[in-house]
C-alpha beads as a LAMMPS data file, in Angstrom:
LAMMPS data file: protein, C-alpha beads

132 atoms
131 bonds

1 atom types
1 bond types

-500.0 500.0 xlo xhi
-500.0 500.0 ylo yhi
-500.0 500.0 zlo zhi

Masses

1 110.0

Atoms # bond

1 1 1 14.389 3.042 13.345
2 1 1 15.508 2.158 9.640
3 1 1 18.790 3.309 7.920
4 1 1 17.007 5.547 5.294
5 1 1 17.778 4.324 1.969
6 1 1 18.840 6.177 -0.970
7 1 1 16.286 5.074 -4.223
8 1 1 13.614 3.211 -4.810
9 1 1 13.504 -0.846 -4.987
10 1 1 15.246 -1.927 -7.789
11 1 1 13.517 -4.168 -10.393
12 1 1 10.158 -3.045 -9.029
13 1 1 7.414 -1.238 -9.860
14 1 1 4.778 0.302 -7.921
15 1 1 0.888 -0.376 -7.812
16 1 1 0.356 3.813 -6.959
17 1 1 1.942 6.765 -6.333
18 1 1 0.548 10.119 -5.467
19 1 1 1.219 13.219 -3.682
20 1 1 -0.720 14.560 -0.994
21 1 1 -2.282 17.428 -0.855
22 1 1 -2.825 19.421 2.053
23 1 1 -6.558 18.792 2.445
24 1 1 -4.849 15.445 3.195
25 1 1 -2.249 16.782 6.483
26 1 1 -3.511 18.648 9.541
27 1 1 -2.213 21.938 9.952
28 1 1 0.503 21.264 10.731
29 1 1 1.524 19.492 7.321
30 1 1 1.418 16.514 8.404
31 1 1 -0.847 13.859 6.136
32 1 1 -3.228 12.440 8.598
33 1 1 -2.116 8.127 9.049
34 1 1 -6.653 7.075 7.655
35 1 1 -5.860 9.355 4.682
36 1 1 -1.832 6.433 4.330
37 1 1 -4.228 3.858 5.420
38 1 1 -6.840 3.819 2.460
39 1 1 -3.655 4.193 -0.268
40 1 1 -2.159 1.076 1.162
41 1 1 -5.392 -0.445 1.124
42 1 1 -5.813 0.961 -3.063
43 1 1 -2.490 -0.224 -3.419
44 1 1 -2.712 -4.020 -2.017
45 1 1 -5.874 -4.673 -3.512
46 1 1 -4.125 -4.162 -7.405
47 1 1 -2.558 -7.088 -6.828
48 1 1 -5.274 -9.527 -4.951
49 1 1 -7.227 -8.232 -7.827
50 1 1 -5.716 -9.639 -10.332
51 1 1 -5.142 -12.475 -8.476
52 1 1 -8.495 -13.536 -7.360
53 1 1 -9.199 -12.215 -11.035
54 1 1 -12.036 -10.594 -10.181
55 1 1 -13.161 -8.490 -7.098
56 1 1 -11.794 -8.902 -3.464
57 1 1 -12.640 -7.113 -0.401
58 1 1 -10.850 -6.178 2.619
59 1 1 -11.481 -8.423 5.044
60 1 1 -7.948 -7.341 7.972
61 1 1 -5.106 -5.144 8.445
62 1 1 -3.333 -7.698 9.767
63 1 1 -0.121 -5.091 10.525
64 1 1 0.367 -1.254 9.833
65 1 1 3.400 0.425 11.057
66 1 1 4.111 4.052 10.280
67 1 1 8.081 4.566 10.373
68 1 1 8.791 8.012 9.599
69 1 1 6.020 11.285 8.504
70 1 1 4.621 11.715 5.648
71 1 1 4.653 15.024 4.624
72 1 1 2.342 16.930 2.020
73 1 1 3.743 17.300 -1.671
74 1 1 5.449 13.989 -0.871
75 1 1 5.647 11.422 -3.592
76 1 1 4.745 8.638 -2.344
77 1 1 5.608 5.346 -3.945
78 1 1 3.755 2.549 -3.054
79 1 1 4.504 -1.778 -4.085
80 1 1 2.561 -4.478 -3.268
81 1 1 2.898 -8.205 -3.463
82 1 1 1.339 -11.197 -2.390
83 1 1 2.748 -13.138 0.425
84 1 1 0.574 -16.504 0.946
85 1 1 -2.599 -17.665 -1.154
86 1 1 -5.617 -19.533 1.187
87 1 1 -8.367 -20.861 -0.689
88 1 1 -10.424 -17.327 -1.183
89 1 1 -8.257 -15.456 -0.021
90 1 1 -4.951 -13.572 -0.964
91 1 1 -3.035 -12.095 2.206
92 1 1 -0.665 -8.816 0.313
93 1 1 2.435 -7.032 2.020
94 1 1 3.189 -3.606 1.322
95 1 1 5.865 -1.144 1.211
96 1 1 5.625 3.238 1.024
97 1 1 8.359 5.591 0.111
98 1 1 8.770 8.560 0.355
99 1 1 10.402 11.013 -1.886
100 1 1 10.906 14.128 0.468
101 1 1 12.109 16.695 -2.140
102 1 1 13.429 15.889 -5.330
103 1 1 16.443 18.331 -5.842
104 1 1 18.471 16.836 -2.990
105 1 1 16.602 12.579 -4.547
106 1 1 16.366 12.123 -0.619
107 1 1 14.093 8.582 -0.112
108 1 1 12.447 6.898 3.283
109 1 1 10.273 4.465 3.800
110 1 1 7.588 5.468 5.867
111 1 1 4.752 3.015 5.901
112 1 1 4.681 -0.999 5.500
113 1 1 1.294 -3.397 6.318
114 1 1 0.178 -6.488 5.920
115 1 1 -3.083 -6.847 4.470
116 1 1 -5.985 -9.548 3.988
117 1 1 -8.071 -10.011 0.767
118 1 1 -11.340 -12.320 -0.050
119 1 1 -12.217 -13.108 -3.162
120 1 1 -15.879 -12.214 -3.904
121 1 1 -18.456 -12.990 -6.574
122 1 1 -21.519 -10.505 -7.949
123 1 1 -23.090 -11.590 -5.240
124 1 1 -19.979 -9.873 -2.685
125 1 1 -19.717 -13.722 -0.771
126 1 1 -16.857 -15.501 -0.866
127 1 1 -15.584 -17.516 -4.023
128 1 1 -12.569 -20.260 -4.793
129 1 1 -9.472 -18.340 -6.426
130 1 1 -8.639 -19.872 -9.299
131 1 1 -5.570 -21.467 -10.623
132 1 1 -2.404 -20.167 -10.374

Bonds

1 1 1 2
2 1 2 3
3 1 3 4
4 1 4 5
5 1 5 6
6 1 6 7
7 1 7 8
8 1 8 9
9 1 9 10
10 1 10 11
11 1 11 12
12 1 12 13
13 1 13 14
14 1 14 15
15 1 15 16
16 1 16 17
17 1 17 18
18 1 18 19
19 1 19 20
20 1 20 21
21 1 21 22
22 1 22 23
23 1 23 24
24 1 24 25
25 1 25 26
26 1 26 27
27 1 27 28
28 1 28 29
29 1 29 30
30 1 30 31
31 1 31 32
32 1 32 33
33 1 33 34
34 1 34 35
35 1 35 36
36 1 36 37
37 1 37 38
38 1 38 39
39 1 39 40
40 1 40 41
41 1 41 42
42 1 42 43
43 1 43 44
44 1 44 45
45 1 45 46
46 1 46 47
47 1 47 48
48 1 48 49
49 1 49 50
50 1 50 51
51 1 51 52
52 1 52 53
53 1 53 54
54 1 54 55
55 1 55 56
56 1 56 57
57 1 57 58
58 1 58 59
59 1 59 60
60 1 60 61
61 1 61 62
62 1 62 63
63 1 63 64
64 1 64 65
65 1 65 66
66 1 66 67
67 1 67 68
68 1 68 69
69 1 69 70
70 1 70 71
71 1 71 72
72 1 72 73
73 1 73 74
74 1 74 75
75 1 75 76
76 1 76 77
77 1 77 78
78 1 78 79
79 1 79 80
80 1 80 81
81 1 81 82
82 1 82 83
83 1 83 84
84 1 84 85
85 1 85 86
86 1 86 87
87 1 87 88
88 1 88 89
89 1 89 90
90 1 90 91
91 1 91 92
92 1 92 93
93 1 93 94
94 1 94 95
95 1 95 96
96 1 96 97
97 1 97 98
98 1 98 99
99 1 99 100
100 1 100 101
101 1 101 102
102 1 102 103
103 1 103 104
104 1 104 105
105 1 105 106
106 1 106 107
107 1 107 108
108 1 108 109
109 1 109 110
110 1 110 111
111 1 111 112
112 1 112 113
113 1 113 114
114 1 114 115
115 1 115 116
116 1 116 117
117 1 117 118
118 1 118 119
119 1 119 120
120 1 120 121
121 1 121 122
122 1 122 123
123 1 123 124
124 1 124 125
125 1 125 126
126 1 126 127
127 1 127 128
128 1 128 129
129 1 129 130
130 1 130 131
131 1 131 132
């Protein structure tokens, strides 16, 4: 496992910030991986939609790594950036950081993932991306 960072990524703005609630976790307070995956998908879709200038659909989860557990009450920050653009597809890398306890400000990188989205038209068929 990696060394715990002490701050969030400098100079970057998170695409999404959320706090998991008890309904998002098991009886021990550990947040469900599927809940985290859904949040990652939403965070990754935002820069993909901006690049596509419209609707996108998730077509692949290329990689997904849970580095540390996430707990009820953590403040999660999701950072996403476009790493590849094809003719109709956009690949996005997402990193998730948890602020564990606001009193001691412990920050841990808990998850990273790479997802691919495809731009779609009004009939939900793939469409060519507009120029950058």
